[in-house]
N, C-alpha and C positions, 0 to 999 in steps of 0.2 A: 209649028214651033221650030224656030231656027236655033241651031247650035252656035255657041259662042266661038269665035275664031281662036284657034290654038296659038298661043304666043311662043315663038321659038325659045329654046333654052338660052341661047346667046343673049337675046334681048332681055329675058328675065334676069339673067346675071348682071347685065349692064345697068338695070334699074334697081338692083338689090342693094340695100343698105349694108348688108354683111360683106358683099363683094367690094364695095368702095372702102369700107372700113379696113378690109384686109389689104387693099392696094395702098392706102395711105399709111398704114402701120408697117408695111413690109420693109421700106428702106431703113427706118429706125430699128426695127427688130433685127434685120440682117446685120446692120452696123453694130448693134449690141452684141450679137452672137460672134461676129468675126473679130471685132476689135476689142471686146471687153471680156466676154465669158470664156471664149476659147483661150486667149492669152493667160487668163487667171488659172484655168485648169491646167494648161501646159506648164505654167510656172510652178504650180504646186508639185507636179510630177518631176520637174527638173530639180527641185530642191532636194531630191533623194538620190541624185546621180552626180557623177563627175563628168563634165563634158566641156571640151575646149573648142567646139565647132569644127574641128579637123578630124579627130578620131572618134570612133563610136563611143556612145555614152556608157559608163560603167556604174553599176549599182553601188551606192555608197550608204544607203540607209539614213540614219540620223547623223552621219558623220559631219555633214556640212553644218548642222546646228551645233554639234559639239565643238567644231573648229571655231565657230563664231564666239562661243563662250570663252575660248582660250585665246582669241585673237586680241592682242593689245591695241591694234589699230582700230578695231571695231569698238572697243571700249572708249577710245579717245574720241572717235567721231560721234559716238552716242552722247558723250558728255558735251561735245561742241554743239550738238543739236539741242540739247536741253538748255545750254547757255544762250544759244540763239533765240530759243523760244521765250525764255524768261526775260531776256533783254529787249525783245521786240514787241511781244504781245501786250503786256500791261501798259507800257509807256504809250504805245500806239493807240490803244483803246482809250486811255485817259485824254490824250491830245485830241483825238477825233471827236470824242464826246464834247469837250470844251469848245471845239471848233463848230460843232453842230449847234450848240447853245448860242454861240455868237451869231451864226448865220441864220438862226431862227427868229432873230429880232427884225423889226422894221427899220432897216437902214438903207441908205441910197446904194444903188448898184448891187444889191444883195445877190441877184441872179448871176451877175458877172463874177462875183467872188466865188460863188458855188462852182461855176464852170471852171474857173482857174484852179481851184483846189482839186477838182476832179481830173484835170488834164493828165497828171502823172499815171493815173490808173489805166488810161487808154494808150499810153506811150509804150513803145516796144521796150521790153526788159533789156534787150541787147543794147539799144541806144542809151537807155538809162545807165547801164553799167559802164559803157564807154565814156560818157560825159562825166560821170562821177569819178571815174578813174583819173581823168584829166584834172578834175577839181582837187583830188587828193595827191597829185604829183608833188613830191617834196621840194622840187626846185622851181617849177613853173606853175604850180597849182594855185588856185584862188585862195584856198583856205590858209595855206602857209604864208601867202602874201599878206593877207589881212592880219594874221597873227604877228607877222613881222612888223607891221605898222605900229603895234603897241608894245614892241620889244620882246615878244615871245618867239622862241625858235620852235617852229612846228615839228612834229614827229614825222618819221617816214611811214605814213599811215598804213599803206598796204604791204609794206615790207617789214613791218614790226610784228613780232609775235604777240606783243601786248595790245597794239592798237588796231590790228587788221580786223578782228571780229567786231569790236565796237564801230569801226568805220562801215562795215557791211550792214550792221544793225541799223545805223542811222539812215542809210539809203533805203533799206527795207521799210522802215517806219514812214519815210517820206513817200515812197511809192504807193503804199496801201492806205495812206491817210484818207484820201478822197472817197474810197469805197466804203469804209466804215463810217465816215462822216455822213454820207447819203443815207445809210441805214439808220443811223441815230436821228437824222433829220426827219425821216419818215415816221419814226417812233414818236418823236416830240410833237409833230404835227397831228398825230393821232390821239393825243391826250385831250379830252374835252375841256373847254374853258371853264365849265361849271365847277370843276375841282379847284381851280385857282381862285375863282370868285368866292367859293365857300371858305377857302383858307384865308383870304384877305378879310372876310367878314369876321373870322375868328381871331384876327390880329396877328396872323403868321407873317414873319419877316420873309425876305426873299430866300435867305439861306434855309429857313424852316420849310418853305414851299418846295425848295429843291430836294431836301432830305426826305420829307414825308409825302410828297406828291410826285415829283418828276422821277426821281430815281426808282421808287417802287413800280410806277406804272410803265416805265421804260425797260423794266427788268427782262421781259421776254426778248426784246431786241438785243439787250446786252448779252443774254445767254447765247443767242444765235451768233452774234459778233465774236464772242469768246471762242465758241466751238469752231467756227470757220477760220479764225485767226490761228488757233493752235494747230488745226489740221494743215493749214497753209505753211506754217513755220516748220512742221515736220517734213514737208515735201519740198523745202527750199533747195534749189539747185542752180537755175539759170543765172541768177545774179552773182552767186559765188563763183560759178564757172567762168563767167565773163571777167570778173574783177580780180580774182585771186588764184583761180585754179585750185583752190583748197589750201594754198600756202599762206604764209611761209611755215614750213615744218608742220604741215597739216593743222595749223591753228584755226583755219576756217573751214576745214573739210567736215561736212555733215553727212548724215546717213545716206541720203540719195546721191550725193557726189561720190562717196566711196562705193556705193552700189554700182554706179555708172562705170567707175574705174574697173571694178572687178569683172563686170560683164563685157565691156567693149575695149578695154586696154589690156587686161590680164587674161581675158577669155575664160574666166572661171564662171561659166553660166550656172552651174548648180549652186555654187556658193552665193552668187548674186541673187538667185531665186530664193534661197533660204533667207537671205537678209531682207528681201522684199516682204516675205511673209512675217518675219519678226517685226518689221516696221508696221505692217498692217495690223497685227494684233496689239502692238504698242499703242497705235493711234486709236484703235477700237476701244482698248481699255481706258485710255485717258478720256475719250468721249463719253464712255459709259459712266465714269466717275463724275464727270461734269453734269450729266443728266440726272444722276442720283442726287448729287448735292443741290441741284437747282430746286428741289422740293422745299428747301428751307429758306430760299431767298427770292424765288421768282413769283411774282403776283400776276395771276391771270384774271 
């Protein structure tokens, strides 16, 4: 009777599923620990201190959070964030849904149209901001030129306290339109034709089919789009930074922009960290409310 040859430990590891699972998961796990978990924990600790990057950190307890409540600038940028969200999310969702409905029909060159509408999504936000800043130029911009052709004097879009935020909202809607359109398009194409056939047999009009078939069956997609759009609007920064720098008179400054200023312009790291956690809990609370309310209108 011969003994089976002993396989070296190194070879056993090499052919082990556990070993390769660990090897393949390690980069993502290390990236999560280094770039996400550690900064989150460190930021939470910093929210209880005063630190300007130059002098040693001083314990401040809940002082940063109390200062936030008393800070009129924080209240202003919070309102600006809500204004930005209310102005961009509902309109953007409605337009993207209508666009998805149109591009779900059998029309010539429909794939080309879908690609064209998706192009802004993959375009650099910096490039988008620069181009639209030129379009909004009060003297040489395209918009005021077109308004002038019909006898209307265009506003100073990005220099006006009244018009700056609506101007940014328009760009934001245009930039994100294609992403939401693709999601709605996938939801529409996932609805079985049998439901529409049954509705037609019952004599339902197109509008009735839309109200009683399409909208209920696409509600899970709508919920996802609403949640992601609201989260994205609360995190708005780059477009505003490129186009207005938060001006004029902070009329377009939102929470993340003010957080950036506090951290990297005013070097108030503890204050910025406290603001980041207030933003986190605010977004978490809004998302939780959306999920709770979805039980009454989402059809699975």
